[in-house]
C-alpha positions in Angstrom: -1.7 -13.0 -6.4 0.4 -9.9 -6.5 1.6 -10.6 -10.0 -2.1 -10.9 -11.1 -2.9 -7.6 -9.4 0.0 -6.0 -11.2 -1.3 -7.2 -14.6 -4.8 -6.0 -13.8 -3.4 -2.6 -12.6 -1.4 -2.2 -15.8 -4.5 -2.8 -17.9 -6.9 -0.7 -15.9 -4.8 2.3 -14.9 -5.0 3.8 -18.4 -8.7 4.3 -17.8 -8.1 6.2 -14.5 -7.5 9.9 -14.8 -3.9 10.8 -14.1 -4.9 12.9 -11.1 -6.8 10.0 -9.6 -4.1 7.3 -10.0 -2.4 8.1 -6.7 -5.7 7.5 -4.8 -6.4 4.4 -6.8 -2.9 3.0 -6.1 -3.5 3.7 -2.4 -6.6 1.6 -2.5 -4.9 -1.1 -4.4 -2.1 -1.4 -1.9 -4.6 -1.4 1.0 -6.6 -4.2 -0.5 -3.5 -6.3 -1.2 -2.2 -5.8 2.3 -5.6 -6.6 3.7 -5.5 -9.9 1.8 -2.1 -10.7 3.5 0.1 -10.0 0.5 3.6 -9.3 1.8 5.0 -5.8 1.2 8.1 -7.3 -0.5 5.9 -9.3 -2.9 4.0 -6.1 -3.7 7.2 -4.2 -4.3 8.6 -7.0 -6.5 5.4 -7.2 -8.6 5.0 -3.5 -9.1 8.7 -2.5 -9.3 8.2 -0.5 -12.5 5.2 1.5 -11.2 5.9 4.7 -9.4 2.3 5.2 -8.2 2.1 1.9 -6.5 5.6 2.2 -5.0 4.7 5.6 -3.5 1.4 4.2 -2.2 3.2 1.2 -0.6 5.8 3.5 1.0 3.0 5.7 2.3 1.0 2.8 3.6 4.0 1.3 5.4 4.9 4.7 6.9 1.4 5.1 8.1 1.3 1.6 9.6 4.6 2.3 11.4 3.3 5.6 12.8 0.1 3.8 14.0 2.2 1.1 15.7 4.3 3.7 17.5 1.2 5.5 18.6 -0.3 2.3 19.9 2.9 1.5 21.8 2.9 5.0 23.4 -0.8 4.7 24.3 -0.2 1.3 25.9 2.8 2.6 27.9 0.8 5.6 29.2 -2.0 3.3 30.3 0.4 0.8 32.0 1.5 3.5 34.4 
């Protein structure tokens, strides 16, 4: 699935304005993750695409921050 997404992205990104590609890559990564595509599979399929790699890194950082916040919130409520 991630390989197909990579091929589609390669064909479609030329129709996306350069300034909008980052946001489009963010959306692409979010959709792939929402469909249970593993981050390593995404990284492998898009290894030559800087926009998608940046979007994946950002997504994973945000997810990690969210998990840390959730853990802190749970700890505060347990007391």
